[in-house]
C-alpha positions in Angstrom: -1.8 -26.8 -4.0 0.9 -24.9 -6.1 -0.1 -21.2 -6.2 0.3 -20.8 -9.7 0.3 -16.5 -9.1 2.8 -14.1 -9.7 3.4 -10.9 -7.0 5.2 -7.9 -8.5 6.5 -5.1 -5.8 7.2 -1.7 -7.2 9.3 1.0 -4.7 8.6 3.6 -6.7 10.4 6.9 -5.9 11.4 10.5 -7.3 14.7 9.5 -7.5 15.2 5.2 -7.7 12.4 2.4 -8.3 13.0 -0.8 -7.5 11.2 -4.0 -8.7 10.5 -7.2 -7.5 8.7 -10.7 -8.3 7.6 -13.8 -6.3 6.3 -17.1 -7.8 6.1 -20.4 -7.3 9.3 -21.2 -8.2 11.4 -19.1 -5.5 10.7 -18.7 -2.0 11.9 -15.5 -1.9 10.9 -12.2 -3.9 13.4 -12.0 -6.9 14.8 -8.1 -7.4 15.2 -7.4 -11.3 17.8 -5.4 -12.3 18.3 -3.9 -16.1 21.6 -5.2 -16.3 21.3 -9.3 -15.8 23.5 -10.7 -13.1 24.4 -6.4 -11.5 23.3 -6.4 -8.4 22.4 -3.1 -9.8 18.6 -2.7 -8.4 18.3 1.3 -8.0 16.6 2.4 -11.6 16.8 6.2 -12.1 13.2 7.3 -12.5 13.3 9.2 -15.5 13.2 9.0 -19.4 15.1 10.4 -21.9 14.4 11.7 -25.4 17.7 10.9 -27.8 18.0 14.3 -29.6 16.8 14.5 -32.8 14.9 11.4 -33.3 11.9 9.8 -31.7 13.9 7.1 -29.3 13.7 7.2 -25.8 16.1 5.6 -22.9 15.0 4.7 -19.8 17.1 4.7 -16.4 20.8 4.7 -16.4 21.1 4.8 -20.2 19.3 8.1 -19.7 21.1 9.8 -17.5 24.0 8.7 -19.3 23.1 10.3 -22.7 21.8 13.6 -21.1 25.1 14.4 -19.1 27.1 13.6 -22.6 24.4 15.6 -24.2 23.0 13.5 -26.6 19.7 13.0 -24.9 17.1 15.7 -23.3 16.2 14.3 -19.5 13.0 14.0 -17.9 13.9 13.0 -14.2 11.6 12.9 -11.1 8.3 11.5 -13.2 6.4 10.7 -9.8 6.2 14.3 -8.7 5.7 15.5 -11.7 2.9 13.1 -13.0 1.3 14.6 -9.5 1.7 17.6 -10.9 0.6 17.1 -13.7 3.2 19.9 -15.5 3.9 19.3 -18.8 7.2 18.4 -19.7 9.5 19.8 -22.5 12.1 17.5 -24.0 13.6 19.2 -27.2 11.0 21.9 -27.0 8.1 19.9 -27.4 5.6 19.0 -24.8 4.9 15.8 -23.3 2.7 15.1 -20.5 4.5 13.9 -17.3 2.1 11.0 -16.5 2.7 9.5 -20.4 6.6 9.8 -19.6 5.7 7.8 -16.3 4.0 5.5 -18.0 6.6 4.8 -20.7 9.0 4.4 -17.8 6.7 1.4 -15.7 6.0 -0.8 -19.2 9.8 -0.7 -19.8 10.2 -1.7 -16.3 7.7 -4.2 -16.6 9.7 -6.0 -19.5 12.2 -6.9 -17.4 9.5 -9.2 -15.5 9.0 -12.7 -16.6 6.0 -12.4 -18.6 2.4 -14.2 -17.7 2.3 -17.5 -19.9 0.6 -20.5 -19.4 -1.4 -21.4 -15.9 0.7 -18.1 -14.5 -1.6 -15.3 -13.5 -1.2 -12.2 -12.1 -2.0 -12.6 -7.8 -1.4 -8.7 -7.1 0.7 -5.6 -8.2 1.7 -3.8 -5.2 3.3 -0.2 -5.4 5.4 0.9 -2.4 5.7 4.9 -1.7 7.0 7.0 0.9 3.8 8.3 1.5 0.0 7.4 0.7 -2.4 9.8 -0.1 -5.8 9.9 -1.9 -3.9 11.9 -4.6 -1.2 9.2 -5.2 -3.6 6.4 -5.1 -5.5 7.5 -7.7 -2.6 8.4 -10.1 -1.4 4.7 -9.6 -5.0 3.8 -10.3 -4.8 5.2 -13.5 -1.5 3.7 -14.5 -2.7 0.8 -13.5 -5.8 1.0 -16.4 -3.3 2.3 -18.6 -1.0 -0.7 -18.6 -4.2 -3.0 -18.6 -4.5 -4.3 -14.8 -7.5 -4.4 -12.9 -7.8 -2.5 -10.0 -8.8 -5.2 -8.1 -5.2 -6.4 -8.4 -3.4 -3.4 -7.3 -2.5 -2.3 -4.5 -1.0 1.3 -2.6 0.9 0.9 0.8 3.2 2.9 2.9 7.0 1.9 3.3 6.2 0.9 6.7 3.6 -1.4 6.0 6.0 -3.0 3.6 8.6 -3.4 6.3 6.0 -4.7 8.5 5.5 -7.4 6.1 8.9 -8.1 5.0 9.7 -8.6 8.7 7.9 -11.7 9.2 8.6 -13.8 6.5 12.3 -13.7 8.1 12.9 -16.6 10.3 11.7 -16.3 13.7 14.8 -15.5 15.6 14.8 -12.3 13.5 11.6 -11.0 15.4 12.3 -12.7 18.8 12.1 -8.7 20.1 11.8 -6.0 18.4 12.9 -5.0 15.4 14.7 -1.3 14.1 15.3 0.2 11.0 17.2 3.3 10.0 16.7 5.1 6.9 19.3 7.7 6.0 19.1 9.3 2.5 20.2 12.9 1.7 21.5 13.7 5.2 17.9 12.9 6.2 17.6 9.6 9.1 14.4 8.2 10.0 14.1 5.5 13.2 11.4 2.7 13.0 10.7 0.1 15.9 8.3 -2.4 15.0 6.8 -4.3 18.6 4.5 -6.9 18.5 2.2 -7.8 21.1 2.4 -11.7 21.8 -0.8 -11.9 24.5 -3.0 -10.6 21.1 -4.8 -13.1 19.1 -4.0 -12.1 15.9 -0.1 -10.5 17.5 -0.9 -7.0 16.9 2.2 -4.8 15.6 2.9 -1.1 15.7 5.4 1.0 14.1 7.0 3.9 16.0 8.7 6.3 13.9 11.5 9.4 15.1 12.9 12.0 12.6 16.3 12.4 14.1 18.8 15.0 14.0 22.7 14.3 12.6 25.5 15.8 12.5 27.5 15.1 9.2 30.8 16.4 10.1 30.9 14.0 13.1 28.2 11.4 11.6 29.9 8.1 13.2 29.7 9.4 16.9 26.2 11.2 16.3 25.3 7.8 14.9 26.3 6.4 18.1 24.8 8.5 20.4 21.7 7.9 18.6 22.1 4.1 18.9 22.7 4.7 22.9 19.4 6.8 23.0 16.9 5.1 21.1 18.1 1.0 22.5 18.5 1.9 26.4 16.4 -0.7 28.1 14.6 -1.8 24.3 15.0 -5.5 23.4 15.8 -5.0 19.7 17.0 -8.1 18.4 17.6 -7.3 14.7 18.6 -3.8 12.8 18.1 -3.0 9.0 19.9 -0.2 7.8 18.6 1.4 4.6 19.2 4.1 2.1 23.0 5.5 0.4 23.7 7.5 3.1 25.0 4.0 5.1 27.4 3.6 2.1 31.0 4.0 2.8 33.2 2.8 5.8 32.6 5.7 7.8 30.6 3.5 10.8 33.1 2.0 13.0 32.4 3.4 16.7 28.2 3.0 15.8 28.7 0.1 14.0 30.6 -1.9 16.8 27.3 -0.9 19.4 24.7 -1.4 16.9 26.0 -5.0 16.2 26.3 -5.9 20.5 23.4 -8.8 20.6 21.8 -8.2 17.4 21.9 -9.0 13.8 22.5 -5.9 11.6 21.7 -6.5 7.8 22.5 -3.3 5.3 20.7 -3.5 1.8 18.4 -1.3 -0.7 15.8 -3.8 -2.1 14.0 -4.3 1.7 10.5 -2.6 0.5 9.9 -4.3 -2.7 10.6 -7.3 -1.2 7.7 -6.5 1.5 5.2 -5.4 -1.2 5.6 -8.8 -3.2 5.1 -10.7 0.8 2.2 -8.3 0.6 0.4 -9.4 -2.1 0.8 -12.9 -1.4 -0.6 -12.8 2.2 -3.2 -10.6 0.8 -4.6 -13.6 -1.3 -4.0 -15.8 0.5 -6.8 -18.3 1.9 -4.4 -19.1 5.2 -5.0 -16.7 8.4 -1.8 -14.9 9.0 -1.2 -14.5 12.4 0.0 -10.6 12.9 -2.2 -7.6 12.3 -1.0 -4.1 11.7 -3.3 -1.4 11.2 -1.3 1.6 8.9 -2.3 5.1 8.9 -3.3 4.8 5.8 -6.3 2.0 7.1 -9.8 2.3 8.2 -9.8 2.2 11.7 -13.1 -0.1 11.9 -15.4 -2.3 10.5 -19.1 -0.8 8.8 -21.8 -3.0 7.9 -25.4 -4.2 8.4 -27.1 -6.3 10.7 -29.4 -8.8 9.1 -31.5 -11.6 10.0 -30.1 -14.9 8.2 -32.3 -17.9 8.2 -33.6 -16.1 11.5 -30.2 -15.3 13.0 -28.8 -12.3 13.4 -25.7 -11.5 11.9 -23.3 -8.6 10.7 -23.0 -8.0 7.0 -19.5 -6.2 6.4 -19.2 -3.6 3.6 -15.6 -2.3 4.5 -13.3 -3.9 7.1 -10.8 -2.6 9.2 -7.5 -3.0 7.7 -8.3 -2.0 4.1 -6.9 0.7 2.4 -9.1 3.9 3.3 -8.6 5.6 0.2 -9.4 2.4 -2.3 -12.1 0.4 0.3 -15.2 -0.4 -1.3 -18.1 -3.5 -0.5 -21.4 -4.3 -2.1 -24.4 -6.5 -0.6 -27.9 -6.9 -1.7 -30.7 -7.4 1.3 -34.2 -7.9 1.2 -36.1 -4.9 3.3 -38.5 -6.3 5.8 -40.7 -3.3 7.0 -39.6 -0.2 7.8 -38.3 2.2 4.7 -34.7 2.5 6.5 -31.2 0.9 7.2 -29.6 0.8 9.9 -25.8 1.3 9.5 -23.4 0.2 12.1 -19.9 1.2 12.9 -17.7 -0.7 15.2 -14.0 -0.7 16.3 -12.3 -4.3 16.4 -12.4 -6.1 19.6 -14.8 -3.6 21.1 -18.3 -4.4 21.9 -19.8 -0.8 21.5 -20.5 0.0 17.4 -22.2 3.2 16.6 -25.6 3.2 14.9 -26.4 5.7 11.5 -30.1 5.4 10.2 -30.8 6.0 6.7 -33.7 6.8 5.3 -35.3 5.8 2.7 -37.6 9.0 1.5 -40.4 8.2 -1.1 -39.3 3.9 -1.4 -42.1 3.1 -2.7 -44.8 1.6 -0.4 -44.9 -2.5 -0.9 -45.6 -5.2 1.7 -42.4 -6.9 3.8 -39.9 -8.3 2.3 -40.4 -7.1 -1.2 -38.2 -4.6 -1.6 -35.0 -5.8 -2.9 -32.2 -2.9 -2.1 -28.4 -3.0 -3.3 -26.1 -1.2 -1.2 -22.7 0.3 -1.9 -20.0 1.4 0.6 -17.0 3.4 -0.4 -14.1 4.9 1.5 -13.8 8.9 0.6 -10.5 9.4 2.7 -9.6 10.0 6.0 -12.8 10.3 8.2 -16.0 9.6 5.7 -17.7 7.2 3.4 -20.6 7.5 0.9 -22.8 5.1 1.2 -25.4 4.4 -1.8 -28.9 2.8 -1.8 -30.3 1.6 -5.2 -33.8 0.3 -5.3 -34.2 -2.6 -7.1 -37.4 -3.7 -7.2 -38.8 -7.2 -6.7 -38.5 -9.1 -10.2 -41.8 -8.6 -12.3 -44.4 -8.0 -9.0 -42.8 -4.7 -8.0 -40.4 -3.3 -10.5 -37.9 -0.8 -9.1 -38.5 2.7 -9.1 -34.8 3.5 -10.5 -34.3 5.7 -7.2 -30.8 5.8 -5.8 -30.0 7.5 -2.2 -26.5 8.8 -1.6 -25.1 9.7 2.0 -21.9 10.8 2.9 -21.4 9.0 6.1 -18.2 10.6 9.2 -16.7 7.4 10.4 -15.8 8.7 13.8 -18.5 10.9 15.2 -21.4 8.9 16.4 -24.6 8.9 15.0 -26.1 7.0 18.0 -24.1 4.4 20.5 -25.1 0.7 21.2 
């Protein structure tokens, strides 16, 4: 069946932003350029206001006009929006959130417009780092752009790398896959490894921050490769970042290419974001599993009876973003005025039990109290659980009571 959804991937950074889309017309994501056919994918994350008039410039146009003293420039829009400090252009204050919103709306105008039967599948933002404050900012931007938050996902660059790799030809990931990122004299090294003995195949990404000698960069990088590749079966390497531009790699490139495929580019993360959106929306089983540092590591749910059989009703699932995860279910209480919330690690038999007491719940016959249970992740270590008394139709009206609990995820309430 043809997928009529389009997936957007936005690599949002203080310096540059890149934007790709994936639809049924293309086998791989298409990266947008403000200059048609130019291959210039990095758009400076900035906005400019022409001096003496209320007109706006974006990206490279804003930088160029500011250099010619024709416009006032607001750059580093993402960090400014996080800080929520006003930006002054020609002496007039502007809220940085609004400026970032103008920039993103201009960016979206580059994309194929939703028309006919085409609908948005997911819009995936890639950030260098994910935390609660950044996720909230992206959520506010999505609201202002009139996109449902249910279609928005925020991931970090390592997770984007993971999705990108496993959409390449199989020989790319026969062994481990390495990535070097080099930008503004900062070099990072990632090594992606998959365990083929598990089902699904568990994927891990090791990360190292590397020191570089900028005076002897080629020799230094050659030594870094030698130190980090010894004894490792690395089948492919990706080089990302402006630091790899130029022709300084000679000795190091010779070592790097020995028995490996090497790729250099800039739009890997934005493409990986598109693949992430499609995988997350697909009904087909994905044969790989990766738990990023931003994901829940446990399943949270209730043990219920369904037609006489016990089953686990999941509220929050391992692998969901811990800053966005939420779930709801409705149950009918049997006898006791309490619920048993279970927390379990994937592929582990043991589970931890938290008893939620429903104090002052009206006394009713068994199976005449309908409850709505909502769970929401509250960041790193905690979830919030709310229980609503819905009553039982006209026979037993709702009391209107709501019970709220803050529950630690990784501290046992009781082990079973």
